[in-house]
C-alpha positions in Angstrom: 0.6 -5.6 13.3 0.9 -2.7 15.7 2.3 -0.2 13.2 0.5 -1.5 10.1 -2.8 -1.7 12.0 -2.6 1.9 13.2 -1.7 3.1 9.7 -4.6 1.3 8.2 -7.0 2.7 10.8 -5.7 6.2 10.4 -5.8 6.3 6.6 -9.2 4.6 6.5 -10.7 7.0 9.0 -9.2 10.0 7.0 -10.8 8.8 3.8 -14.2 8.2 5.6 -14.1 11.7 7.1 -13.1 13.3 3.8 -15.9 11.5 1.9 -18.4 12.7 4.6 -17.8 16.3 3.5 -19.7 15.4 0.2 -22.9 15.2 2.3 -22.9 19.0 2.6 -23.0 19.5 -1.2 -26.5 20.2 -2.8 -25.9 17.7 -5.7 -27.8 14.4 -4.9 -25.2 12.1 -6.6 -22.3 13.6 -4.6 -24.4 13.4 -1.4 -25.1 9.7 -2.1 -21.3 9.1 -2.5 -20.8 11.0 0.7 -23.1 8.6 2.5 -22.0 5.3 1.0 -18.3 6.1 0.7 -17.5 6.3 4.4 -19.2 2.9 4.9 -17.0 1.3 2.2 -13.9 2.8 3.7 -14.8 1.7 7.3 -15.7 -1.9 6.1 -12.4 -2.0 4.3 -10.5 -1.0 7.5 -12.4 -3.7 9.4 -11.4 -6.3 6.9 -7.8 -5.2 6.7 -7.4 -5.2 10.5 -8.9 -8.7 10.7 -6.6 -10.0 8.0 -3.5 -8.3 9.6 -4.3 -10.2 12.8 -4.0 -13.5 11.0 -0.3 -12.8 10.5 2.1 -14.1 7.8 1.5 -17.7 6.9 4.4 -20.1 7.1 5.4 -22.2 4.1 4.0 -25.4 5.8 0.5 -24.0 6.0 0.2 -22.9 2.3 0.0 -26.2 0.3 -1.4 -29.4 1.7 -1.1 -31.4 -1.5 -0.2 -31.4 -5.1 3.0 -30.2 -6.9 3.4 -27.2 -4.5 3.5 -29.5 -1.5 5.8 -31.9 -3.3 8.2 -29.1 -4.1 8.1 -27.9 -0.4 8.9 -31.5 0.7 11.8 -31.7 -1.7 13.3 -28.5 -0.4 13.1 -29.9 3.2 14.4 -33.3 2.2 17.3 -31.9 0.3 18.5 -30.0 3.4 17.9 -26.7 1.7 14.9 -25.9 3.9 12.1 -23.4 3.3 14.4 -20.3 3.7 14.6 -19.6 -0.1 10.9 -19.2 -0.2 11.0 -16.0 1.9 14.4 -14.3 1.7 15.2 -10.9 3.3 16.7 -7.9 1.7 19.2 -5.7 3.4 19.9 -2.2 2.2 23.6 -1.4 2.7 24.8 2.1 3.7 28.3 1.8 2.2 30.1 1.0 -1.0 31.0 -2.7 -0.5 27.9 -4.9 -0.4 30.0 -7.9 -1.3 31.9 -7.6 1.9 28.7 -7.2 3.9 27.1 -10.2 2.1 30.1 -12.3 3.1 29.7 -11.2 6.8 26.0 -11.9 6.7 26.6 -15.3 5.2 28.5 -16.3 8.4 25.7 -15.3 10.7 24.1 -18.3 12.5 20.7 -19.1 11.0 21.6 -17.6 7.6 22.0 -20.1 4.7 23.6 -17.6 2.3 23.8 -14.0 1.4 24.3 -12.5 -2.1 25.2 -9.0 -3.1 22.5 -8.0 -5.7 24.1 -4.7 -6.5 26.3 -2.2 -4.7 23.7 -1.3 -2.0 21.4 -4.4 -1.8 22.1 -7.8 -0.3 19.6 -10.7 -0.4 19.8 -12.9 2.7 18.4 -16.4 2.6 17.6 -17.7 6.1 18.1 -21.4 7.0 14.5 -21.6 8.3 11.2 -20.3 7.0 11.4 -16.5 6.9 7.9 -16.2 8.2 8.6 -18.2 11.4 10.3 -17.1 14.6 13.4 -19.2 13.8 13.7 -17.8 10.3 13.5 -14.2 11.6 15.9 -14.8 14.5 19.0 -13.9 12.4 17.6 -10.5 11.8 17.7 -9.7 15.5 
């Protein structure tokens, strides 16, 4: 939230200030855009900051019933877990991503790791990737 929030505030404020420059023009249509535009940008920033504070939802909170919930329960009951719903991607700085995938697959809390291509590895955590337990292998 800290980095994303400051980026949203900075860019929204920049847009609002830029649009305010239209107020100085003698054309009424552009002047109206210069008045309304900053308000839209600032409201958008407020909404984005509010939503960023809600955080990432975990798989358990998304579906409370129906086929989506049934699929989630089947993943849990099959001992696969919710990790495949939110995998991580690791960019490799080297030529052998297969070797790195093998090493990452042995990390505690990682269900599996697959070399997608020579520089990218997809890591599937044992837990929900949006939970603290699911993100723990990244640390």
